[in-house]
C-alpha positions as CSV (number, residue, x, y, z in Angstrom):
1,M,0.0,0.0,0.0
2,R,1.1,3.5,-0.7
3,Y,-0.5,6.4,1.1
4,V,-1.0,10.0,-0.1
5,W,-2.4,13.1,1.6
6,R,-5.9,14.0,0.5
7,G,-7.3,15.9,3.6
8,G,-6.0,12.8,5.5
9,W,-3.8,9.8,4.6
10,V,-5.5,7.6,2.1
11,D,-4.5,4.5,0.1
12,K,-3.5,5.8,-3.4
13,D,-5.2,3.0,-5.3
14,T,-8.4,2.4,-3.3
15,G,-8.9,5.8,-1.6
16,E,-9.4,3.9,1.7
17,R,-8.4,5.9,4.8
18,M,-5.3,4.8,6.6
19,A,-6.0,3.0,9.9
20,V,-4.6,5.0,12.8
21,K,-3.8,3.2,16.1
22,A,-5.2,4.6,19.3
23,G,-2.6,6.2,21.6
24,P,0.0,9.0,21.4
25,L,0.9,10.2,17.9
26,M,4.5,9.7,17.0
27,V,6.2,12.9,15.9
28,P,9.8,13.7,14.9
29,M,12.1,15.0,17.7
30,I,13.8,18.2,17.0
31,R,16.9,19.0,19.1
32,P,17.7,22.6,19.9
33,T,20.7,24.2,18.3
34,M,24.1,23.6,19.9
35,P,26.0,26.5,21.5
36,E,29.2,27.3,19.6
37,Y,32.5,26.6,21.3
38,N,36.2,26.3,20.5
39,S,37.7,22.8,20.2
40,P,39.9,22.1,23.2
41,V,42.4,20.3,21.0
42,T,42.7,22.6,17.9
43,G,41.0,25.9,19.0
44,K,38.8,25.9,15.9
45,P,35.1,26.9,16.4
46,I,32.7,24.0,16.6
47,T,29.2,25.2,15.5
48,T,27.3,22.0,14.6
49,R,26.8,18.5,16.0
50,Y,28.4,17.1,12.9
51,E,31.5,19.2,13.4
52,R,31.6,18.1,17.1
53,S,31.4,14.4,16.3
54,E,34.0,14.7,13.5
55,D,36.4,16.7,15.9
56,L,36.0,14.0,18.6
57,K,36.7,11.2,16.1
58,R,39.6,13.0,14.4
59,H,41.4,13.5,17.8
60,D,40.3,10.2,19.4
61,C,38.3,11.9,22.1
62,V,35.0,11.2,23.9
63,P,32.4,13.8,25.1
64,Y,33.1,14.9,28.6
65,E,30.6,13.7,31.2
66,N,31.0,13.4,34.9
67,S,29.2,10.1,34.8
68,L,32.0,8.6,32.7
69,S,34.6,9.4,35.4
70,P,35.1,6.7,38.0
71,T,35.4,9.5,40.6
72,G,32.5,11.5,39.2
73,G,34.7,14.5,38.4
74,R,36.2,14.7,41.9
75,F,39.8,14.6,42.8
76,K,41.0,12.0,45.2
77,N,44.8,12.0,45.0
78,D,46.4,14.7,47.1
79,R,49.8,14.4,45.4
80,F,48.2,15.0,42.0
81,I,46.3,18.1,43.3
82,K,49.5,19.6,44.8
83,K,51.6,18.8,41.7
84,H,49.2,20.5,39.3
85,G,48.3,23.4,41.6
86,I,44.6,22.7,41.5
87,K,42.5,24.9,43.8
88,L,39.7,23.0,45.4
89,T,36.3,23.9,46.9
90,E,35.1,21.8,49.7
91,K,31.6,20.4,48.9
92,T,29.5,18.1,51.0
93,D,29.7,15.4,48.3
94,G,33.5,15.6,47.7
95,R,36.3,17.8,46.6
96,V,35.7,19.7,43.4
97,A,38.0,22.0,41.4
98,Q,37.1,25.7,41.5
99,K,35.8,27.3,38.3
């Protein structure tokens, strides 16, 4: 069957209306535009999701997410903190770098 729009979806050959299942209507999802940022690796501006994915692939990177970190983005090694001069803010849920 092939459907065409004639005030509603109908079978092209028979003119019979398309059967619509009860329940929520499925619609395409539109994602909002991505804010522009500079690539941390090259410094080039990244303006689209495609450019972002290509930049990540090209430089063998993954998107940053705290959930991917085994420490949840917190620092646990005092020697590392001192060596790199990281300033910390005490939080109730752990030590987090200052912004």
